[in-house]
N, C-alpha and C positions, 0 to 999 in steps of 0.2 A: 544877209548873204544872198545866195541863189534862190530865186523864186520858181516854183513849179509851173511849167507851161500847161495849157489846157490838154486834157487827155488826147493822146494820139498825135500831139505835136512834138517836134523836136526843137530844142532851143539852141540857137546859134548866138554865141557871144563873140563880138569882134572888138578889137582895140588896136590902136597904133601908138607908136612913139615917134617923135619928130625932133631932129637936131637942126635948129635954125641956122647955126653957123656953117654946117656942112651941106645943108639942103638934102638930107638923107633921112630915111625912116625905117622902121620895122613894123610888121603887122603880126598880129596873133589872132587865132580863131579857134573856138572849141565848140563841138556839137555834142549835145547830150539828149538822152530820151526823156520822156515825161516823168521818169522816176529818178533822174539825175545821173543815170549811168553813162559813162564815157562812150561815145561812138567814134569820133575822130577829132583830131586837132592838128594844127600846124602853124608854122611861122615862116616869115619871109622877109628878106632885106630889100629895101627900095634903094637902088643906087642913086637915084635922083628924084626929088620931090619938091614941088613948088612951095607948098605951105602946109600947115597943120591940117586944114580941112581936106586937102587933097590926100594927105596920108591916111586920114580916117576913112575917106571914100575908097581908097585903094585897099584898106583893110577889109572893108565891107565886101568889095568885089572878090577879094581872096576868100573870104568866108563863104560867100554864095557859091563859088566854084567848089569848095570842099563839100558843101551841102548837096550840090549837083552830083558830084562823084559818089557820095554816100547814098544817093537815090532817095533823098528826102522828098516827101510830098507836102506835108503840113509843117510849116516853118514859122517859129516865133523868133524874130531877129532882135537882138538886144545890143545897144551901144550906149556908152556913157556920154556920148557927144550928142547934145540936143539938136544941133544943126543938121547932123546926119539923119536923125529920125524925122525931123520936120521936112527936110528936103525929100526924103523917100515917100512920106505921106502926101507930099505935094506933087507926085508924079515924076520926081527926079529933076525937076526944073530949078536951076540955079545959074547965076552968072559967075564968071571967074575961072580960075585955073582948074577947079574941080569939076566943071560942067560936063566934060566928056566922060569922065569916070562915073559920075552919077547917072548919066544917060545909059551907060553899060549896065550899071547896077539895076536900074529900073527895068530894062528889058530882060535881064536875067531873072529878076524877081517875078516877072510876068509868066515865066516858064513853070513856076511852082503852082500846083492847083490851089493852094491856100498859103498866104504869107501875111504875117503881121509884123509891124515895126514898133518896137517898144523902147522907150528910154529907160535906162536903169542907172542907179547911182554907181559910183566908182567901186564901192565895196562889193556890190553884186556882180561886178565885171572883173574881179581880181584875177581869175584864171586866165582870161584872154590877155589881160594886162601883163601878167607874169610871162606868158608865152611870147608876147612881143618883146618884153625886156630881155629874155634869154637869147633872142635872136641877135642882139648886139654883140654878144660875147662868144657865141658858139656857131657851129655849122647849122644852117637852117634846114628844116625838113618841111616839105609841103604835104606830107601824108604820114600819119602813123596810127597804128591800131592799138598800140600800147602807149599810154601817156608817158611823156618825158618824166624821168625821175624827179626833176626840179619842180614839176607842177602837181605831183601826186598828193602832196600835203594840202595844197589849195583845193583840189577836187574833193578830198575827204572832208576838210573843214566846211566847205560850201554845203555839201549834201548832209553832213551830220547835223548842221543847224536846222535844216528843214524836216528831218525825220525824227528828231527828238522833241 
């Protein structure tokens, strides 16, 4: 499940879902402190999206915006998409439809005093995944201080695993 970020860091998990037939997607992001406590989360519908990598990049940009709004300084960014993490570690440089979104993400990341990009497995990213999934069927929220009821169980599961 969830792994604890270094002391003083907040962990941002981001994920996207993509519908290839409709060229649409959803994004989910969750920010937690170094003890696993919920800070903020949100989800968002993408009315149009070129491909799955662009959807993942847009989810990252959405998450970075949440982290900015929350006033985060030290950020550990997690995605279960290896290409997203590799691209960000490579200065945001990539060709294709996602290029401009990654460019935005790179410059946004530069605004944080400390930022790390880490790949995580799908299980460790399940809260962000669930938030993105919920966006398909419900009203999206780009900011909430109390977690959605639908994700509380995932938050508890995640943190229970690391504290026991």
